[in-house]
C-alpha positions in Angstrom: -45.7 59.2 5.0 -48.2 57.7 2.5 -47.5 56.0 -0.8 -48.4 53.0 -2.9 -46.2 50.4 -4.6 -46.6 47.2 -6.5 -45.6 44.0 -4.7 -43.6 42.9 -7.7 -41.6 46.2 -7.5 -40.9 46.2 -3.8 -40.2 42.6 -2.7 -36.8 42.0 -4.3 -35.2 45.4 -3.3 -36.7 45.0 0.2 -35.3 41.4 0.6 -31.8 42.5 -0.6 -31.6 45.3 1.9 -32.9 43.2 4.8 -30.7 40.2 3.9 -27.8 41.7 5.8 -29.7 42.4 9.0 -29.1 39.8 11.7 -32.2 38.2 13.3 -30.9 38.5 16.9 -30.1 42.1 18.0 -29.3 43.7 21.4 -31.0 46.8 20.2 -34.4 46.9 18.4 -33.3 49.6 16.0 -30.7 47.2 14.5 -33.4 44.8 13.6 -35.2 47.4 11.6 -35.0 48.5 8.0 -34.7 52.2 7.2 -37.5 53.3 4.8 -37.2 56.6 2.9 -39.8 57.9 0.4 -39.4 60.9 -1.9 -41.7 62.1 -4.6 -40.0 59.8 -7.2 -38.2 57.0 -5.3 -38.5 54.6 -2.4 -35.2 53.6 -0.6 -34.6 50.7 1.8 -31.5 50.6 4.0 -30.4 47.6 5.9 -27.3 47.5 8.2 -25.5 45.3 10.7 -22.9 47.9 11.7 -20.3 46.3 9.4 -22.3 46.2 6.1 -24.9 48.5 4.7 -27.1 47.8 1.7 -29.3 50.5 0.1 -31.8 49.5 -2.5 -34.4 51.5 -4.5 -37.6 51.0 -6.3 -40.3 53.2 -8.0 -43.6 53.7 -6.2 -46.9 53.9 -8.2 -47.9 57.0 -6.3 -46.7 59.2 -3.5 -49.1 61.4 -1.4 -46.7 62.3 1.4 -42.8 61.6 1.5 -41.2 60.6 4.8 -38.7 58.6 6.8 -39.2 55.8 9.3 -37.8 52.4 10.5 -39.7 49.2 10.9 -39.0 45.6 11.7 -37.2 44.1 8.7 -38.3 40.5 9.2 -42.0 41.4 9.7 -42.0 43.8 6.7 -40.5 41.2 4.4 -42.9 38.5 5.5 -45.9 40.8 5.2 -45.0 42.0 1.7 -44.4 38.4 0.7 -47.9 37.4 2.0 -49.8 39.8 -0.2 -51.3 38.2 -3.3 -49.3 38.5 -6.5 -50.1 41.6 -8.5 -51.2 43.5 -5.4 -50.7 47.2 -5.0 -49.6 47.8 -1.4 -50.5 51.0 0.4 -48.0 52.3 3.0 -49.4 54.8 5.5 -47.7 56.2 8.6 -50.2 57.1 11.2 -49.6 57.8 14.9 -46.2 56.1 14.7 -47.7 53.0 13.3 -47.0 51.8 9.7 -50.2 50.5 8.2 -50.0 48.3 5.1 -53.1 47.6 3.0 -54.0 45.7 -0.1 -57.7 45.1 -0.8 -59.2 43.8 2.4 -55.9 42.8 3.9 -54.4 45.1 6.5 -51.4 45.1 8.8 -50.2 47.5 11.5 -46.5 47.7 12.6 -44.8 49.6 15.3 -42.0 52.0 14.2 -38.9 53.7 15.5 -37.6 57.1 14.5 -35.4 57.2 11.4 -32.9 59.5 13.3 -31.9 56.7 15.5 -30.8 54.4 12.7 -27.0 53.8 12.4 -26.5 54.8 8.8 -23.1 55.0 7.1 -23.0 58.3 5.1 -19.9 60.5 4.9 -16.8 58.4 4.2 -13.3 59.2 3.0 -13.1 57.1 -0.2 -10.3 58.6 -2.3 -9.8 55.7 -4.7 -12.3 55.0 -7.4 -12.6 52.7 -10.5 -15.3 51.4 -12.8 -15.8 47.7 -13.4 -18.5 45.6 -15.1 -20.8 43.6 -12.8 -19.8 40.4 -14.5 -16.1 41.0 -13.8 -16.6 41.8 -10.2 -18.7 38.7 -9.6 -16.0 36.6 -11.3 -13.3 38.2 -9.1 -15.3 37.2 -6.1 -16.6 33.8 -7.0 -13.3 32.4 -8.3 -11.7 32.7 -4.9 -14.4 33.1 -2.2 -14.7 29.4 -1.5 -11.2 29.4 0.0 -11.8 32.0 2.6 -11.2 31.0 6.2 -14.2 30.8 8.7 -13.6 32.4 12.1 -9.9 31.9 12.0 -7.9 33.4 14.8 -5.7 34.9 12.0 -8.4 37.5 11.3 -6.8 38.6 8.0 -7.6 35.2 6.5 -11.4 35.6 7.2 -12.0 37.4 3.9 -10.8 38.1 0.4 -7.8 40.1 -0.7 -8.3 42.4 -3.7 -5.1 43.8 -5.2 -4.8 46.6 -7.7 -1.9 46.4 -10.2 -1.3 48.8 -13.1 -3.3 46.7 -15.7 -5.0 44.0 -13.7 -6.9 43.2 -10.6 -6.0 40.2 -8.5 -8.1 38.5 -5.9 -6.9 35.8 -3.5 -8.2 33.9 -0.5 -6.7 31.2 1.7 -7.6 29.3 4.9 -4.2 27.9 5.4 -5.0 24.5 3.8 -5.8 25.8 0.3 -5.4 29.0 -1.7 -7.4 30.4 -4.6 -6.1 33.1 -6.9 -7.7 35.0 -9.9 -6.1 37.5 -12.2 -8.4 39.8 -14.2 -6.6 41.6 -17.1 -8.0 45.1 -17.8 -8.5 46.8 -21.2 -7.2 50.1 -19.7 -4.7 50.8 -16.9 -6.1 51.7 -13.5 -5.8 55.4 -12.7 -5.3 55.1 -9.0 -3.2 57.3 -6.7 -0.3 55.2 -5.4 1.6 58.0 -3.7 0.7 56.7 -0.2 2.5 53.4 -0.8 5.9 52.6 0.5 8.6 51.0 -1.7 7.6 47.5 -2.6 4.2 47.7 -0.8 1.2 46.1 -2.5 -1.9 48.2 -3.2 -4.6 46.0 -1.8 -7.7 45.8 0.5 -9.1 43.0 2.6 -12.9 42.5 2.4 -14.5 40.5 5.2 -16.1 37.1 4.5 -19.7 38.1 5.3 -19.3 41.2 3.0 -18.0 39.1 0.1 -20.9 36.6 0.4 -23.5 39.5 0.4 -21.8 41.3 -2.4 -21.8 38.2 -4.6 -25.5 37.9 -4.1 -26.0 41.4 -5.5 -23.8 40.9 -8.5 -25.2 39.4 -11.7 -23.4 38.2 -14.9 -24.2 41.4 -16.8 -22.1 44.1 -18.5 -23.5 46.9 -16.4 -20.8 49.2 -15.2 -20.3 49.6 -11.4 -18.5 52.3 -9.5 -16.2 51.0 -6.8 -14.8 53.4 -4.3 -12.6 52.6 -1.3 -10.3 54.1 1.3 -8.4 52.8 4.3 -11.4 51.5 6.2 -14.4 51.2 3.9 -15.4 49.9 0.4 -18.5 51.1 -1.5 -20.0 49.6 -4.7 -22.6 51.5 -6.5 -25.0 49.5 -8.7 -27.7 51.0 -10.9 -30.4 50.6 -8.2 -28.5 49.8 -5.0 -25.4 50.8 -3.0 -23.3 48.4 -1.0 -21.0 49.6 1.8 -18.7 47.6 4.0 -15.9 48.0 6.6 -12.6 46.5 5.6 -10.2 44.3 7.5 -7.2 46.2 8.8 -4.4 43.6 8.3 -1.7 42.3 6.0 -2.6 39.4 3.7 0.1 36.7 3.1 2.3 37.1 0.1 0.4 34.7 -2.2 3.2 34.5 -4.8 5.4 32.8 -2.2 2.6 30.5 -1.0 2.1 29.0 -4.5 4.6 26.1 -4.7 7.0 25.5 -7.5 5.7 23.1 -10.0 7.5 19.7 -10.4 7.6 17.5 -13.4 4.4 15.7 -12.5 1.6 17.3 -14.5 -1.5 15.8 -15.9 -4.4 16.9 -18.1 -7.9 15.6 -17.1 -11.4 16.2 -18.3 -13.0 18.4 -15.7 -16.5 16.8 -15.7 -15.2 13.3 -15.6 -13.0 14.1 -12.6 -15.9 15.9 -10.9 -18.2 12.8 -11.3 -15.5 10.4 -10.2 -14.9 12.4 -7.0 -18.7 12.5 -6.4 -18.8 8.7 -6.6 -15.8 7.9 -4.5 -16.8 10.5 -2.0 -19.8 8.4 -0.9 -17.5 6.1 1.1 -14.9 8.6 2.5 -14.3 9.0 6.2 -16.9 11.5 7.3 -14.5 13.4 9.6 -11.4 13.7 7.4 -12.9 13.4 3.9 -9.7 12.0 2.4 -9.3 10.5 -1.1 -6.1 9.0 -2.6 -4.8 9.8 -6.1 -2.7 7.1 -7.7 -1.1 8.3 -10.9 0.6 5.9 -13.3 0.8 5.4 -17.1 -1.9 7.9 -18.2 -4.3 6.5 -15.6 -5.5 8.3 -12.5 -7.0 6.0 -9.9 -9.1 7.7 -7.2 -9.9 5.7 -4.1 -11.3 6.1 -0.6 -12.1 4.0 2.5 -13.8 4.6 5.8 -13.8 3.2 9.4 -16.2 0.4 8.4 -13.6 -0.9 6.0 -15.7 0.0 3.0 -13.9 1.1 -0.2 -14.6 2.9 -3.4 -12.5 3.3 -6.5 -12.8 4.9 -9.9 -10.1 5.1 -12.7 -9.8 7.9 -15.3 -7.8 8.1 -18.5 -5.5 11.2 -18.3 -2.6 12.8 -20.2 0.4 12.3 -17.9 3.9 12.9 -19.2 5.8 11.9 -16.0 7.6 8.7 -15.5 7.1 8.4 -11.7 4.2 6.6 -10.0 2.6 8.9 -7.5 0.4 8.1 -4.5 -1.0 11.2 -2.7 -4.0 12.1 -0.6 -6.3 15.1 -0.6 -9.3 16.5 1.1 -12.1 15.7 -1.3 -14.1 18.8 -0.5 -11.1 21.1 -1.2 -10.4 19.4 -4.5 -14.1 19.5 -5.6 -14.6 23.1 -4.7 -11.4 24.1 -6.6 -12.7 22.2 -9.7 -16.0 23.9 -9.4 -14.6 27.4 -10.1 -12.8 26.3 -13.3 -14.8 26.6 -16.4 -12.8 25.0 -19.2 -13.5 21.3 -20.3 -9.9 20.3 -19.5 -7.9 21.2 -16.5 -4.2 20.9 -15.6 -3.2 19.4 -12.2 0.5 20.0 -11.3 2.0 18.4 -8.2 4.5 20.5 -6.2 8.1 19.2 -6.2 8.4 19.0 -2.4 5.1 18.1 -0.8 2.9 17.1 -3.7 0.5 19.9 -3.1 -1.9 20.1 -6.1 -2.0 23.2 -8.3 -5.2 23.3 -10.4 -5.5 25.5 -13.5 -7.5 25.6 -16.7 -5.7 24.0 -19.5 -5.4 27.0 -21.8 -4.8 29.9 -19.3 -3.4 30.6 -15.9 -5.7 33.3 -14.8 -7.2 31.0 -12.1 -4.9 29.2 -9.8 -6.0 26.9 -7.0 -3.6 25.3 -4.6 -4.7 22.4 -2.4 -2.3 20.9 0.3 -1.9 17.1 0.3 -2.8 15.1 3.3 -1.7 11.8 4.9 -4.2 8.9 4.7 
C-alpha cells in the first residue's frame, strides 16, 4: 500500500470513523481502524462490535492499493499533528505503516485486515429514503429523554415507528417522554406482511448509536438511504455508511403514556421561560434540582430553594385561561431540556388532570410533544 492524501481531506473522515472506537479494548484489533485504498478512493472503517462507521475520502495519488489496520487513536493524533495544508504520504513497508509529510515521519505497527470484525452481509429487507435534515430532527427532538443504563434495556434508546404517511420517534426514561411526528410527502412503501394484527411497525435504536448517528447528520436536504431488518439498521450517506445493531425489545405504548390534558393550559414565551429557569436554577438543591411553578391570574412564579435556606424567584406574564391556582414542582433539568427542543417563540404547557404532569408543545402545532412528570418539593 502506498498513497498520498491532503490533511484537509483525510482528517474529518478519519475522526468520524474512529469516534465510535472505544479507547480501552480487550483485543488490540478492536482499537484499530480499518484502512482500505483503491485506485480512486480511500475508506476508513471503525467498529465497536455494535456500531460500524465507514467513511471515504479522495487521495491525491495512489501508487499501490491495499488493506491494513492501524491504531485509531494514534493515527488520528498523528494526522492532526501535521501542519495545515500538508500532503501526507502513507506507505506500508514490512508490516509498518509509515506516514511522511516533508521532514516529519512516523512509523506505526499494523495488524492484518483479515482479522478486523467488519459487518458486511446483512438481511435488511426494508428500505426508505429520507433527507438528512429530517433524520436529524427525528433524532434530536427526542434523544434527550433516552434512559441511561436502565435495567429496562428497551428504554436505553430511541423508538422509530413507521406509519403509512409519517414517521414517529419517541424516547422515555420513566420520568419524562419525548415524541416527534414527521409527516411525509409520500406514503412509505414498506412491507408490513410480517406484522400481526394491531402490531406496531417499529425499531429500537440503542442510545450510543443514536448519539453517533446525530453527529453524522447535518441540516441539509441531501437524501439518505435507510435500510433495516430485525437486528440491524444501516444509513447510507453520500460519503459514509453507518451500521448498528438494534435492541430486541418492546417499547411502551407511548399513546397511553401521554396523560389526558386538563383545563389548566398556559402560553408562555419560550426564551423568557428558559432565562427564568436559568436564573432560578442557580439556587436549586444540587441533588434533586427541583423548582416550583405557581400559576395564578396570568402570572407564572418560578421559585427554588436549597439546603442552605437560600431562595430564588422569578415571575413571568403568561396567558392562562384557567380559574384554579396551581402549585406544582418539576425537575428543572427535565423542563429545560424539553424547552430546548421546541423551536417556536411561544410554547403551550398543559397540566394533566390527575397528577399535574406537564405536557409541553409548540403553540401552533403538536408534532413535538414532551411530557415531564411532576415532583414533590
